[in-house]
N, C-alpha and C positions, 0 to 999 in steps of 0.2 A: 469549618473550612473544607473545601472539595479537593480531592486528590487530582493531580495532573499526571496522566500517563502518557509516554511517548512510544509510539511504535513505528519503527522506521527499518526498510530494507536497505542495506548498503553493502557494497563490495568490500573486500579487504583494503582496498586504497580510499575508501570512504566516499565513493560516488554512488549516486542513486540511479543514475542513467548514463548511457554512452554519450560520447560527444555529439552524436546525431540524433540524441533524444530517445534511442531505442532502450527498451527495459526487457529485451528478449532473454536476458540471463536470469530473470527472476522465475521462480517456479509457478507453473500455472495452477491458481487455487482451486480450479474445477477438475484437475487431472491428478487425482491421488491425494497425497499429504499436502495439507494446508498449513502445516507448521504452527497451529494453535490461532490462526488468524480468525476463524469463525468464533472460537471461544473467546478470544480477546474482544472481538467486535460486540458480542453479546453483553459485555460489561460497560460499553461505551454509550454515552446519552448525547454527546457532542462531538462533532468531527471537524477538524479544522485543516484546510489543505490550500496550497498555492493554486494560483490560477493555471499555471501550466499542468499541474497535477490534475486539476480539475478537467481541463480540456482532454488530457488522455483518457480520464475515466469515463468521460461522456461518450467517447469513442468505443468503449467496451460494449455498449448496449445496456442491458438491465443490469442494476447495481447488484453485486453479488450478496 
């Protein structure tokens, strides 16, 4: 059986984005400390995300 891991960034009030959809409170993974995100991604073989998250990620340009 495969392991399932969840990686989610959330604020202390358990929100992922602001009401207007902004994620400006998240640290920029390309500017300094990535908080282990690259190491975590190296262990992932499948990525599942919602449509709204996908739309935001497409707007970032090249996938990190």
